[in-house]
N, CA, C and O atoms as CSV, one atom per row, in Angstrom:
chain,resi,resn,atom,element,x,y,z
A,1,MET,N,N,-22.101,15.031,-13.326
A,1,MET,CA,C,-21.483,13.347,-13.444
A,1,MET,C,C,-20.008,13.984,-12.619
A,1,MET,O,O,-19.317,14.824,-13.195
A,2,ALA,N,N,-19.698,13.542,-11.424
A,2,ALA,CA,C,-18.917,13.935,-10.585
A,2,ALA,C,C,-17.413,13.004,-10.992
A,2,ALA,O,O,-16.774,13.394,-11.969
A,3,GLY,N,N,-17.154,12.380,-10.588
A,3,GLY,CA,C,-16.379,10.995,-10.802
A,3,GLY,C,C,-16.602,9.346,-10.540
A,3,GLY,O,O,-16.958,8.925,-9.439
A,4,ALA,N,N,-16.417,8.709,-11.378
A,4,ALA,CA,C,-16.457,7.112,-11.153
A,4,ALA,C,C,-16.034,6.466,-10.032
A,4,ALA,O,O,-16.565,5.368,-10.200
A,5,VAL,N,N,-15.693,6.426,-9.440
A,5,VAL,CA,C,-14.235,6.037,-8.525
A,5,VAL,C,C,-15.021,5.407,-6.894
A,5,VAL,O,O,-15.832,6.004,-6.186
A,6,THR,N,N,-14.429,4.056,-6.697
A,6,THR,CA,C,-14.734,3.494,-5.481
A,6,THR,C,C,-16.380,3.421,-5.662
A,6,THR,O,O,-17.179,4.136,-5.057
A,7,ILE,N,N,-16.675,2.492,-6.541
A,7,ILE,CA,C,-18.206,2.404,-6.717
A,7,ILE,C,C,-18.903,0.627,-6.173
A,7,ILE,O,O,-18.624,-0.271,-6.967
A,8,PRO,N,N,-19.289,0.434,-5.589
A,8,PRO,CA,C,-19.927,-0.545,-5.213
A,8,PRO,C,C,-20.337,-1.732,-6.622
A,8,PRO,O,O,-20.469,-1.408,-7.802
A,9,ALA,N,N,-20.445,-2.879,-6.139
A,9,ALA,CA,C,-20.571,-3.584,-7.737
A,9,ALA,C,C,-21.934,-3.375,-8.292
A,9,ALA,O,O,-22.032,-3.457,-9.516
A,10,VAL,N,N,-23.200,-3.072,-7.467
A,10,VAL,CA,C,-24.023,-2.588,-8.139
A,10,VAL,C,C,-23.976,-1.225,-8.974
A,10,VAL,O,O,-24.672,-0.968,-9.957
A,11,GLY,N,N,-22.851,-0.266,-8.284
A,11,GLY,CA,C,-22.617,0.789,-8.761
A,11,GLY,C,C,-22.104,1.009,-10.043
A,11,GLY,O,O,-22.329,1.964,-10.787
A,12,GLU,N,N,-21.090,-0.379,-10.308
A,12,GLU,CA,C,-20.490,-0.345,-11.765
A,12,GLU,C,C,-21.284,-0.557,-12.771
A,12,GLU,O,O,-20.916,-0.177,-13.883
A,13,GLN,N,N,-22.910,-1.397,-12.563
A,13,GLN,CA,C,-23.564,-1.819,-13.306
A,13,GLN,C,C,-24.502,-0.138,-13.848
A,13,GLN,O,O,-25.094,0.023,-14.915
A,14,CYS,N,N,-24.392,0.610,-13.023
A,14,CYS,CA,C,-24.782,2.077,-13.439
A,14,CYS,C,C,-23.582,3.087,-13.982
A,14,CYS,O,O,-23.898,4.209,-14.379
A,15,TYR,N,N,-22.576,2.776,-13.985
A,15,TYR,CA,C,-21.229,3.467,-14.057
A,15,TYR,C,C,-21.496,2.648,-15.876
A,15,TYR,O,O,-21.459,3.460,-16.800
A,16,PHE,N,N,-21.622,1.871,-16.073
A,16,PHE,CA,C,-21.825,1.103,-17.500
A,16,PHE,C,C,-22.788,1.298,-18.225
A,16,PHE,O,O,-22.650,1.275,-19.448
A,17,GLY,N,N,-24.039,1.544,-17.609
A,17,GLY,CA,C,-25.368,2.344,-18.066
A,17,GLY,C,C,-25.718,0.772,-18.543
A,17,GLY,O,O,-25.723,0.364,-19.705
A,18,LEU,N,N,-25.937,0.195,-17.632
A,18,LEU,CA,C,-26.563,-1.436,-17.302
A,18,LEU,C,C,-27.885,-0.771,-16.709
A,18,LEU,O,O,-28.885,-0.798,-17.425
A,19,ASN,N,N,-27.980,-0.035,-15.151
A,19,ASN,CA,C,-29.463,-0.552,-15.049
A,19,ASN,C,C,-29.061,0.780,-14.265
A,19,ASN,O,O,-28.433,0.833,-13.208
A,20,MET,N,N,-29.667,2.067,-15.178
A,20,MET,CA,C,-29.541,3.346,-14.860
A,20,MET,C,C,-30.587,3.674,-13.816
A,20,MET,O,O,-30.495,4.785,-13.294
A,21,ASP,N,N,-31.407,3.004,-13.497
A,21,ASP,CA,C,-33.140,3.115,-12.818
A,21,ASP,C,C,-32.321,2.355,-11.497
A,21,ASP,O,O,-32.479,3.005,-10.463
A,22,LYS,N,N,-31.517,1.168,-11.327
A,22,LYS,CA,C,-31.033,0.538,-10.204
A,22,LYS,C,C,-30.335,1.552,-9.606
A,22,LYS,O,O,-30.489,1.612,-8.386
A,23,CYS,N,N,-29.412,2.593,-10.240
A,23,CYS,CA,C,-28.396,3.248,-9.933
A,23,CYS,C,C,-28.553,4.048,-8.999
A,23,CYS,O,O,-27.837,4.215,-8.012
A,24,HIS,N,N,-30.180,4.928,-9.503
A,24,HIS,CA,C,-30.299,6.201,-9.145
A,24,HIS,C,C,-30.788,5.473,-7.474
A,24,HIS,O,O,-30.176,5.871,-6.483
A,25,LEU,N,N,-31.756,4.561,-7.338
A,25,LEU,CA,C,-32.311,3.582,-6.169
A,25,LEU,C,C,-30.996,3.701,-4.986
A,25,LEU,O,O,-31.134,4.119,-3.837
A,26,PHE,N,N,-29.888,3.282,-5.525
A,26,PHE,CA,C,-28.893,2.345,-5.033
A,26,PHE,C,C,-28.036,3.603,-4.516
A,26,PHE,O,O,-27.475,3.624,-3.421
A,27,ASP,N,N,-28.014,4.603,-5.415
A,27,ASP,CA,C,-27.145,5.619,-4.293
A,27,ASP,C,C,-27.611,6.492,-3.821
A,27,ASP,O,O,-26.977,7.424,-3.327
A,28,GLU,N,N,-28.972,6.383,-3.866
A,28,GLU,CA,C,-29.951,7.529,-2.736
A,28,GLU,C,C,-29.557,6.752,-1.575
A,28,GLU,O,O,-28.889,7.462,-0.822
A,29,THR,N,N,-29.705,5.604,-1.146
A,29,THR,CA,C,-29.056,4.760,-0.368
A,29,THR,C,C,-28.222,4.830,0.427
A,29,THR,O,O,-28.160,5.068,1.633
A,30,THR,N,N,-26.973,4.395,-1.042
A,30,THR,CA,C,-25.692,4.385,-0.130
A,30,THR,C,C,-24.810,5.522,-0.492
A,30,THR,O,O,-23.632,5.420,-0.151
A,31,GLU,N,N,-25.309,6.934,-1.331
A,31,GLU,CA,C,-24.546,7.948,-1.820
A,31,GLU,C,C,-23.740,7.817,-2.317
A,31,GLU,O,O,-22.958,8.768,-2.304
A,32,HIS,N,N,-23.371,6.661,-3.046
A,32,HIS,CA,C,-22.324,6.236,-3.841
A,32,HIS,C,C,-22.747,6.543,-5.391
A,32,HIS,O,O,-22.283,5.896,-6.330
A,33,ASN,N,N,-23.799,7.738,-5.560
A,33,ASN,CA,C,-23.912,7.814,-6.807
A,33,ASN,C,C,-22.736,8.664,-8.076
A,33,ASN,O,O,-21.852,9.462,-7.764
A,34,ILE,N,N,-22.963,8.349,-9.045
A,34,ILE,CA,C,-21.936,8.574,-9.753
A,34,ILE,C,C,-22.744,9.409,-11.140
A,34,ILE,O,O,-21.940,10.189,-11.651
A,35,PHE,N,N,-23.746,9.422,-11.658
A,35,PHE,CA,C,-24.866,10.159,-12.486
A,35,PHE,C,C,-25.533,11.192,-11.621
A,35,PHE,O,O,-25.779,12.346,-11.972
A,36,TYR,N,N,-25.813,10.621,-10.384
A,36,TYR,CA,C,-26.960,11.655,-10.331
A,36,TYR,C,C,-26.448,12.501,-8.957
A,36,TYR,O,O,-27.230,12.606,-8.013
A,37,GLN,N,N,-25.161,13.072,-8.894
A,37,GLN,CA,C,-24.384,13.555,-8.041
A,37,GLN,C,C,-24.253,15.016,-8.517
A,37,GLN,O,O,-23.543,15.806,-7.895
């Protein structure tokens, strides 16, 4: 868990733990991961 800062709208969902799966896929593409960094 690095630091949840400056994350896109989709990233916010991951931050709140609403879409963990989507967050993982979204992060791999934009490198804006917070849980998988």
